[in-house]
C-alpha positions as CSV (number, residue, x, y, z in Angstrom):
1,M,10.8,-95.5,-48.8
2,I,8.2,-94.0,-51.2
3,I,7.9,-94.9,-54.9
4,L,4.9,-93.7,-56.7
5,P,4.2,-94.0,-60.5
6,A,3.9,-90.2,-61.9
7,E,3.4,-90.8,-65.7
8,R,0.9,-88.0,-66.2
9,R,-1.1,-85.3,-64.5
10,L,-4.8,-85.1,-64.2
11,D,-6.4,-83.7,-67.0
12,R,-10.0,-82.0,-67.1
13,S,-11.0,-84.1,-70.2
14,N,-11.3,-87.3,-68.2
15,V,-13.0,-86.5,-65.0
16,P,-12.5,-89.2,-62.3
17,A,-16.0,-89.0,-60.7
18,V,-16.1,-92.3,-58.8
19,L,-12.7,-91.2,-57.6
20,I,-13.8,-87.9,-56.5
21,G,-16.9,-89.5,-55.0
22,I,-14.8,-92.0,-52.8
23,V,-12.3,-89.5,-51.7
24,L,-15.4,-86.9,-50.5
25,L,-17.1,-89.9,-48.9
26,N,-14.1,-90.8,-46.9
27,I,-13.5,-87.2,-45.7
28,L,-17.2,-87.0,-44.9
29,I,-17.2,-90.1,-42.9
30,F,-14.2,-89.0,-41.0
31,F,-15.5,-85.5,-40.1
32,L,-19.1,-86.2,-39.8
33,Y,-19.1,-89.6,-38.1
34,Q,-15.6,-90.6,-36.7
35,A,-15.3,-86.9,-35.1
36,N,-17.1,-88.1,-32.0
37,D,-15.1,-91.4,-31.4
38,P,-12.8,-89.5,-28.8
39,L,-16.0,-88.2,-26.6
40,K,-17.5,-91.7,-27.0
41,F,-14.3,-93.2,-25.6
42,S,-13.7,-90.8,-22.9
43,Q,-17.4,-91.1,-21.8
44,A,-16.8,-94.9,-21.5
45,L,-13.6,-94.2,-19.4
46,E,-15.5,-91.8,-17.2
47,I,-18.1,-94.2,-16.4
48,Y,-15.5,-97.2,-15.8
49,Q,-13.9,-94.8,-13.3
50,K,-16.9,-93.3,-11.6
51,E,-18.2,-96.9,-10.8
52,S,-14.7,-98.0,-9.7
53,L,-14.7,-100.8,-11.8
54,F,-10.6,-100.7,-12.2
55,E,-10.2,-102.1,-8.6
56,E,-12.6,-104.9,-9.2
57,E,-11.1,-105.8,-12.6
58,W,-7.4,-105.0,-12.4
59,P,-6.4,-108.5,-10.5
60,L,-8.8,-110.2,-13.0
61,Y,-7.1,-108.7,-16.0
62,L,-3.7,-109.8,-14.7
63,D,-4.9,-113.4,-14.4
64,Y,-6.6,-113.2,-17.9
65,L,-3.4,-112.0,-19.5
66,Q,-1.6,-115.0,-17.9
67,Q,-4.0,-117.7,-18.9
68,E,-3.9,-116.2,-22.4
69,Q,0.2,-116.4,-22.2
70,R,0.4,-112.9,-22.9
71,Y,3.4,-112.4,-20.8
72,Q,4.9,-109.4,-22.7
73,D,1.8,-107.5,-22.3
74,L,1.6,-108.4,-18.8
75,D,5.0,-107.1,-17.9
76,D,4.4,-103.9,-20.0
77,L,1.0,-103.3,-18.3
78,R,2.5,-103.8,-14.6
79,A,5.4,-101.2,-15.7
80,L,2.7,-99.0,-17.2
81,Y,0.8,-98.9,-14.0
82,D,3.7,-98.5,-11.8
83,E,4.7,-95.5,-13.8
84,T,1.4,-93.7,-14.7
85,G,-1.3,-95.4,-12.4
86,A,-4.8,-96.4,-13.3
87,L,-6.0,-94.2,-16.0
88,L,-3.9,-95.4,-19.0
89,V,-4.1,-98.9,-17.8
90,S,-8.0,-98.5,-17.6
91,A,-7.9,-97.1,-21.2
92,Q,-5.9,-100.3,-22.5
93,M,-8.2,-102.7,-20.4
94,L,-11.3,-101.3,-22.1
95,S,-9.8,-101.5,-25.4
96,D,-9.1,-105.3,-25.0
97,R,-12.0,-106.9,-26.5
98,G,-10.9,-110.2,-25.6
99,F,-11.1,-109.6,-21.9
100,A,-14.6,-107.8,-22.3
101,D,-15.7,-111.2,-23.8
102,Y,-13.8,-113.2,-21.3
103,L,-15.8,-111.0,-18.4
104,D,-19.1,-111.4,-20.2
105,E,-19.0,-115.6,-20.3
106,N,-17.2,-115.8,-16.8
107,G,-18.7,-112.9,-14.8
108,R,-21.0,-114.8,-12.6
109,S,-18.0,-117.1,-11.4
110,L,-15.7,-114.0,-11.1
111,F,-17.8,-111.9,-8.7
112,Y,-19.5,-112.3,-5.7
113,P,-23.5,-112.4,-6.2
114,S,-24.0,-109.2,-4.3
115,V,-21.6,-107.3,-6.6
116,Y,-22.3,-109.0,-9.8
117,Y,-25.5,-107.3,-10.7
118,D,-24.1,-103.6,-10.1
119,W,-21.1,-104.6,-12.0
120,A,-22.9,-106.2,-14.9
121,D,-25.2,-103.2,-15.3
122,A,-22.1,-100.6,-15.3
123,R,-20.0,-102.9,-17.5
124,R,-23.2,-103.2,-20.1
125,R,-23.2,-99.1,-20.1
126,I,-19.6,-99.2,-20.7
127,N,-19.4,-101.7,-23.5
128,D,-22.6,-100.0,-25.2
129,E,-20.5,-96.7,-25.4
130,F,-17.2,-98.3,-26.2
131,E,-19.0,-100.3,-28.9
132,S,-20.4,-97.3,-30.5
133,V,-16.8,-96.0,-31.5
134,S,-16.5,-96.4,-35.2
135,A,-13.5,-98.8,-35.4
136,V,-15.2,-101.1,-32.9
137,R,-18.5,-100.8,-34.5
138,F,-17.5,-101.3,-38.3
139,G,-13.8,-102.1,-38.1
140,L,-12.7,-105.3,-39.6
141,K,-12.4,-107.8,-36.5
142,P,-10.5,-111.2,-37.7
143,N,-12.1,-113.1,-34.6
144,D,-15.7,-111.7,-35.5
145,L,-16.0,-111.3,-39.3
146,S,-19.0,-109.7,-40.6
147,V,-19.7,-109.0,-44.4
148,V,-20.6,-105.4,-43.6
149,D,-17.3,-104.7,-42.0
150,L,-15.6,-106.1,-44.8
151,V,-16.8,-103.1,-46.8
152,M,-17.2,-100.5,-44.1
153,Y,-13.6,-100.9,-42.9
154,Q,-12.5,-99.3,-45.9
155,F,-13.9,-95.9,-45.3
156,L,-12.8,-95.6,-41.7
157,H,-9.4,-94.0,-40.6
158,G,-7.5,-93.9,-37.5
159,G,-6.6,-90.3,-37.7
160,F,-6.1,-87.1,-39.7
161,M,-2.9,-87.8,-41.1
162,H,-4.0,-91.5,-41.9
163,L,-6.9,-90.0,-43.8
164,M,-4.9,-87.5,-45.8
165,G,-2.1,-90.1,-46.5
166,N,-4.4,-92.5,-48.1
167,M,-6.4,-90.0,-50.0
168,M,-3.1,-88.4,-51.5
169,F,-1.9,-92.0,-52.7
170,L,-5.3,-93.0,-54.1
171,M,-5.7,-89.5,-55.9
172,I,-2.3,-90.0,-57.5
173,C,-2.7,-93.5,-58.9
174,G,-6.8,-93.7,-59.2
175,F,-7.4,-90.8,-61.9
176,V,-5.5,-93.1,-64.5
177,V,-7.0,-96.5,-63.5
178,E,-10.3,-94.9,-63.8
179,G,-9.8,-93.2,-66.9
180,A,-8.5,-96.7,-68.3
181,I,-11.2,-99.0,-67.3
182,G,-14.3,-96.7,-66.7
183,H,-16.2,-95.4,-63.8
184,L,-18.3,-98.6,-62.7
185,A,-15.4,-101.1,-63.4
186,F,-13.2,-98.7,-61.1
187,L,-15.9,-98.9,-58.4
188,G,-16.4,-102.5,-58.7
189,V,-12.5,-103.6,-58.7
190,Y,-12.1,-101.0,-55.8
191,L,-14.5,-102.5,-53.4
192,L,-13.8,-106.1,-54.3
193,S,-10.2,-105.7,-53.6
194,G,-10.6,-103.9,-50.4
195,I,-12.7,-107.1,-49.6
196,V,-9.9,-109.6,-50.6
197,A,-7.4,-107.3,-48.7
198,G,-9.6,-107.6,-45.7
199,L,-9.8,-111.4,-45.9
200,V,-6.0,-111.8,-46.2
201,H,-5.7,-109.8,-43.2
202,V,-8.3,-111.7,-41.5
203,A,-6.5,-115.2,-42.7
204,M,-3.2,-114.0,-41.2
205,N,-4.5,-112.5,-37.9
206,Q,-7.5,-115.3,-37.2
207,A,-7.0,-115.0,-33.2
208,S,-6.9,-111.0,-33.2
209,D,-9.5,-108.6,-32.0
210,Q,-8.1,-105.7,-32.9
211,P,-10.2,-103.8,-35.5
212,L,-8.7,-102.9,-38.6
213,V,-9.5,-99.6,-40.4
214,G,-8.4,-97.7,-43.5
215,A,-8.6,-97.6,-47.4
216,S,-4.8,-98.9,-47.6
217,G,-5.7,-102.4,-49.0
218,S,-7.9,-100.9,-51.5
219,I,-5.3,-98.2,-52.6
220,S,-2.9,-101.0,-52.9
221,A,-4.9,-102.5,-55.4
222,V,-5.1,-99.3,-57.1
223,M,-1.4,-99.1,-57.5
224,A,-1.1,-102.4,-58.8
225,M,-3.9,-102.0,-61.3
226,Y,-1.8,-99.0,-62.4
227,L,1.0,-101.0,-63.0
228,V,-0.8,-104.2,-64.7
229,L,-2.3,-101.7,-67.2
230,Y,0.8,-100.2,-68.2
231,R,2.4,-103.6,-68.2
232,W,6.3,-103.3,-69.7
233,Q,6.1,-100.0,-71.0
234,K,8.5,-97.6,-69.2
235,I,6.8,-95.0,-67.0
236,R,8.1,-92.4,-64.7
237,F,8.2,-93.0,-60.9
238,F,8.8,-90.5,-58.1
239,C,11.2,-91.9,-55.5
240,W,11.8,-90.8,-52.0
241,F,14.5,-92.6,-50.1
242,Y,15.6,-90.8,-46.8
243,V,17.4,-87.7,-48.4
244,V,17.4,-88.9,-52.1
245,V,14.8,-87.6,-53.9
246,G,14.1,-87.8,-57.8
247,Y,12.6,-89.4,-60.6
248,F,13.4,-92.6,-62.5
249,R,12.0,-94.5,-65.4
250,A,11.3,-98.3,-65.3
251,P,8.8,-100.9,-67.0
252,A,5.6,-100.8,-64.6
253,L,5.4,-104.4,-64.0
254,I,9.0,-104.3,-62.4
255,L,7.7,-102.4,-59.4
256,L,4.8,-105.0,-58.7
257,P,7.0,-107.3,-56.9
258,V,9.0,-104.7,-55.3
259,Y,6.1,-103.5,-53.7
260,L,4.3,-106.9,-52.9
261,G,8.0,-108.2,-51.5
262,K,8.2,-104.8,-49.3
263,E,5.0,-105.8,-47.4
264,V,5.5,-109.5,-46.9
265,L,9.0,-108.9,-45.8
266,S,7.7,-106.0,-43.4
267,F,5.0,-108.6,-41.9
268,Y,7.7,-110.8,-40.9
269,T,10.3,-108.5,-39.7
270,E,8.0,-106.0,-38.0
271,P,5.5,-108.1,-35.7
272,D,5.0,-105.4,-33.4
273,S,3.8,-102.8,-36.1
274,N,0.2,-101.4,-36.3
275,V,0.6,-101.4,-40.1
276,A,-1.7,-103.9,-41.9
277,F,1.1,-105.3,-44.1
278,M,-0.7,-108.4,-45.2
279,A,-3.9,-106.4,-46.1
280,H,-1.7,-104.3,-48.4
281,A,-0.1,-107.4,-50.1
282,G,-3.8,-108.7,-50.4
283,G,-4.7,-105.6,-52.0
284,F,-1.7,-105.6,-54.5
285,I,-2.7,-109.3,-55.5
286,A,-6.5,-108.5,-55.8
287,G,-5.9,-105.4,-58.1
288,G,-3.3,-106.8,-60.3
289,V,-5.5,-110.1,-60.7
290,L,-8.8,-108.3,-61.2
291,V,-7.8,-105.5,-63.6
292,G,-5.6,-108.6,-65.6
293,A,-8.8,-110.4,-65.9
294,L,-10.9,-107.5,-66.8
295,A,-8.6,-106.8,-69.7
296,Y,-8.3,-110.5,-70.8
297,F,-12.0,-111.6,-70.7
298,R,-13.5,-108.0,-71.6
299,P,-10.7,-106.0,-73.4
300,G,-13.3,-103.6,-75.0
301,V,-13.6,-102.1,-71.5
302,L,-10.1,-100.7,-71.6
303,N,-9.5,-97.3,-72.8
304,T,-6.4,-97.9,-74.6
305,Q,-6.3,-94.8,-76.4
306,Y,-6.2,-93.1,-73.0
307,L,-3.2,-95.1,-71.8
308,E,-1.0,-94.8,-75.0
309,Q,-1.8,-91.2,-75.1
310,T,-0.7,-90.8,-71.6
311,E,2.8,-92.6,-72.3
312,D,3.3,-90.9,-75.6
313,D,2.5,-87.4,-74.7
314,G,4.4,-87.5,-71.4
315,A,7.4,-89.1,-73.0
316,V,7.8,-86.7,-76.1
317,Y,7.7,-83.6,-73.7
318,R,10.3,-85.4,-71.3
319,K,12.4,-86.0,-74.4
320,H,12.3,-82.3,-75.3
321,L,13.4,-81.2,-71.9
322,A,16.2,-83.7,-72.0
323,D,17.5,-82.3,-75.2
324,I,17.2,-79.0,-73.8
325,Y,19.2,-79.7,-70.6
326,D,21.8,-81.4,-72.5
327,A,22.3,-78.5,-74.7
328,L,22.7,-76.4,-71.7
329,E,25.0,-78.5,-70.0
330,K,27.3,-78.4,-72.9
331,Y,27.1,-74.6,-72.9
332,R,25.4,-74.5,-76.2
333,F,23.2,-72.0,-75.4
334,D,21.8,-71.0,-79.3
335,T,20.8,-74.8,-79.6
336,A,19.1,-74.7,-76.3
337,F,17.3,-71.7,-77.0
338,H,16.1,-73.0,-80.8
339,R,15.0,-76.2,-78.8
340,I,13.0,-74.2,-75.9
341,Q,11.4,-72.1,-78.9
342,H,10.2,-75.2,-80.7
343,A,9.0,-76.9,-77.1
344,I,6.8,-73.8,-76.4
345,E,5.4,-73.5,-80.0
346,E,4.3,-77.3,-79.3
347,Y,3.3,-77.3,-75.7
348,G,2.2,-73.7,-74.9
349,N,3.9,-71.4,-72.2
350,E,4.7,-73.9,-69.6
351,F,6.4,-72.4,-66.6
352,E,9.5,-74.6,-66.8
353,L,10.2,-73.8,-70.4
354,L,9.5,-70.0,-69.8
355,L,12.0,-70.1,-66.8
356,L,14.8,-71.9,-69.2
357,R,14.5,-69.3,-71.8
358,H,14.5,-66.6,-69.2
359,N,17.9,-67.8,-67.8
360,I,19.4,-67.6,-71.4
361,L,17.6,-64.3,-72.3
362,K,18.5,-62.4,-68.9
363,L,22.1,-62.3,-70.2
364,K,21.2,-60.0,-73.0
365,K,18.5,-57.9,-71.1
366,S,16.9,-57.5,-74.5
367,G,13.2,-56.6,-75.3
368,S,12.7,-60.4,-75.8
369,W,13.8,-60.8,-72.1
370,L,11.2,-58.5,-70.9
371,K,8.5,-60.0,-73.1
372,N,9.3,-63.5,-71.7
373,L,9.7,-62.2,-68.2
374,N,6.3,-60.6,-68.2
375,L,5.1,-64.1,-69.6
376,L,6.8,-65.8,-66.6
377,M,5.3,-63.5,-64.3
378,A,1.8,-64.2,-65.6
379,Q,2.0,-67.8,-64.8
380,N,-0.3,-69.1,-62.0
381,D,-1.4,-72.2,-60.3
382,L,2.4,-73.1,-59.6
383,T,3.9,-75.6,-57.3
384,E,5.9,-74.0,-54.2
385,Y,8.9,-74.8,-55.9
386,E,8.0,-72.9,-59.0
387,L,6.7,-70.1,-56.9
388,Q,10.0,-69.9,-55.4
389,Q,11.7,-69.8,-58.7
390,Q,9.2,-67.2,-59.9
391,E,9.8,-64.9,-56.8
392,K,13.4,-65.4,-57.4
393,A,13.3,-64.1,-61.2
394,W,11.0,-61.3,-60.0
395,R,13.8,-60.0,-57.3
396,E,16.5,-60.2,-59.8
397,A,14.2,-58.4,-62.4
398,V,13.5,-55.7,-59.9
399,A,16.8,-55.3,-59.0
400,D,17.8,-54.9,-62.4
401,G,15.2,-52.1,-63.1
402,A,12.6,-54.0,-65.1
403,R,8.9,-52.6,-65.0
404,F,5.7,-54.5,-65.3
405,G,2.2,-53.8,-66.0
406,E,-0.4,-53.6,-62.9
407,D,-2.1,-57.0,-63.8
408,V,1.4,-59.0,-63.7
409,M,2.1,-57.2,-60.5
410,V,-1.1,-58.0,-59.0
411,N,-0.8,-61.8,-60.0
412,V,2.7,-62.2,-58.8
413,A,1.6,-60.2,-55.5
414,V,-1.1,-63.2,-55.0
415,N,1.2,-65.9,-55.9
416,F,3.7,-64.8,-53.3
417,S,1.2,-64.7,-50.6
418,R,1.4,-68.5,-50.8
419,L,4.9,-68.5,-49.8
420,G,6.7,-68.4,-46.3
421,N,8.0,-65.0,-46.5
422,L,5.4,-62.1,-47.5
423,E,8.0,-59.4,-48.0
424,S,7.7,-59.5,-51.9
425,S,3.8,-59.3,-51.8
426,E,4.1,-56.5,-49.6
427,A,6.6,-54.6,-51.7
428,I,4.5,-55.3,-54.6
429,F,1.3,-53.8,-52.9
430,R,3.2,-50.7,-51.9
431,A,4.6,-50.4,-55.5
432,L,0.9,-50.6,-56.8
433,K,-0.4,-48.1,-54.4
434,N,2.2,-45.5,-55.3
435,R,1.2,-46.0,-58.9
436,G,-2.4,-45.2,-58.0
437,T,-3.6,-48.5,-58.9
438,D,-7.6,-48.6,-58.7
439,A,-9.0,-49.9,-55.4
440,E,-10.4,-53.3,-56.6
441,K,-6.7,-54.3,-57.4
442,L,-5.3,-53.0,-54.3
443,M,-8.3,-54.8,-52.2
444,R,-7.4,-58.1,-53.9
445,V,-3.7,-58.1,-53.0
446,A,-4.5,-56.8,-49.5
447,N,-7.0,-59.7,-49.0
448,F,-4.6,-62.3,-50.2
449,I,-1.7,-61.0,-48.0
450,A,-3.9,-60.9,-45.0
451,K,-4.8,-64.6,-45.8
452,G,-1.0,-65.2,-46.1
453,F,-0.3,-63.8,-42.5
454,T,-3.2,-65.8,-41.3
455,R,-1.5,-69.0,-42.6
456,L,1.9,-67.8,-41.0
457,Q,0.0,-67.2,-37.7
458,Q,1.0,-63.3,-37.6
459,P,-2.5,-61.6,-36.4
460,D,-1.0,-58.3,-36.2
461,K,-0.2,-58.3,-39.8
462,Q,-3.2,-60.1,-40.8
463,Q,-5.4,-57.6,-39.1
464,Q,-3.5,-54.6,-40.8
465,Y,-4.0,-55.8,-44.2
466,R,-8.0,-56.8,-43.4
467,D,-8.2,-53.2,-42.2
468,I,-6.7,-51.8,-45.5
469,A,-8.8,-54.0,-47.6
470,H,-12.0,-52.8,-45.7
471,A,-10.8,-49.2,-46.3
472,L,-10.3,-49.9,-50.0
473,M,-13.9,-51.5,-50.0
474,R,-15.7,-48.5,-48.5
475,G,-13.7,-46.2,-50.9
476,V,-14.9,-48.4,-54.0
C-alpha cells in the first residue's frame, strides 16, 4: 500500500535548492562510489577461492553457527551447500561479519601453527577488500556504532531501484517542507532526523552486525514534517492499494499514526524482512517532533503564507473541477461549458480544462472546436496519461478532416514520440513532408522519432529516422 501527500506541484518560484543538492549527492555517491562495490566483493571472493579457505573455514562456520544458536541459518546453509555447492555458501560466509570477528579473535586456537600464518595473511587481504565495500565501510552497524556512519549511511543505497524509490519519495514531499521551513532548517532537520532514525534502528537491533544503508529514515521524517506542517488542514493524498488507485482528502495529521503504526506492525509481523521498519518509525517520530518544536519555539522560521497559498490555490482549482464534472454527470453541458470557460479565464490553458472543453465542442464541430483543438494540441510537458488523451483527440480530429498548422503538427509529433507506439508520429512526419515543410522542422521530428525507437529498442527504425535526419541536415 502506498499513500502519498499530493497537495501541490513543484513551482519555479520556490526552488528547493537543498533538496536538489541532496538528491544529486545521493545519485553521485551511488554511481561514482558505490558502483565499484560488486567488483570489490567479487575480488574478495576470488581471493577466498584461490587460497582454498572454504575447505578450512566451512567446518568452523558450522560450529560457530551452532555456538551462536543460529539453528535456522545452520539448516538453510547446509541445504544451500547441498543444492549449489561452495560458491554461494562462500559469499554468505564472507558477508557474516560476526564470523570474521570470531576468526580474528580465535584464529590461533582454531588452526595449526603451520597453517595459521598463511591463513591469517590471506584472510587479512580478503577482509581488507571486503571492508572497502561501501555498506561495510560506512553502513550503520548496530554492534559497531560510529558517528561518521550515522551520517554516511543516509547517502548510501543497496541498489538502483532502492535509490530511485527513495529519491522519488523525497522529491514528492521534500520541496513543500523546504519551502515552508527554509533551506538551512530543512537540511538540519533532515540530517538530524536521519541520525535519530539510525539510533532507533540500533536500539532495536543491538546484536546485529548487518549494516544499514539508505535514506528511508530521513525521508520518513520529511513525510512526517509535511503532515505536521499542515496539521488538521484537509489535504489531498494519492493512494495505491493493489488494484485500487485514486485520490482522497483527509486532515494531514490523521495519516501520521497510520504511517507510524504500519511500520511498527511490520517490524513485529515480518521479522525476516530486510526493511528497516524501526528506522522508518524513528524517522517519523523525529521529523514530527523536530518540526513541531521548530514551529513552537521559532514560529518566524515558518513560511505560513506558502503553506496557506498551497492549500487555498489547490482547493479552489479542485472545487472548479468538481463543479464541472458534477454538471457533466447530470448532462448539463451548457452549465459545464460556462464553468470550463470561467476556469480557463482564471487558470489559463490547463490541459484538463482544454480536454473537457474539447469533449463538449466536438459534438458541434464549429470553428470554436477547431480553435480549442489547436490549443489542446499545442500543449506539451504532459504526463503519459495526458499524452494518450492528446493522441486520442488527434486521431479523432484527423479522421473528421481537421487540419492543423505546421507548428502544431511538429509539437504533437514530438509529444507522441514519447508513447509506446510511434504510428502517429510517423504519420505526422509523412504529412509534414508531403506539405513541403522546411528541413529544420522535419529534422527535429525525425530526431525525436529516432530517439523514440531507441527507447523502444527497434534499431532498424531508429537507424532509418537517424539517416533521414542526417540527410535533412546536409540539405539545410
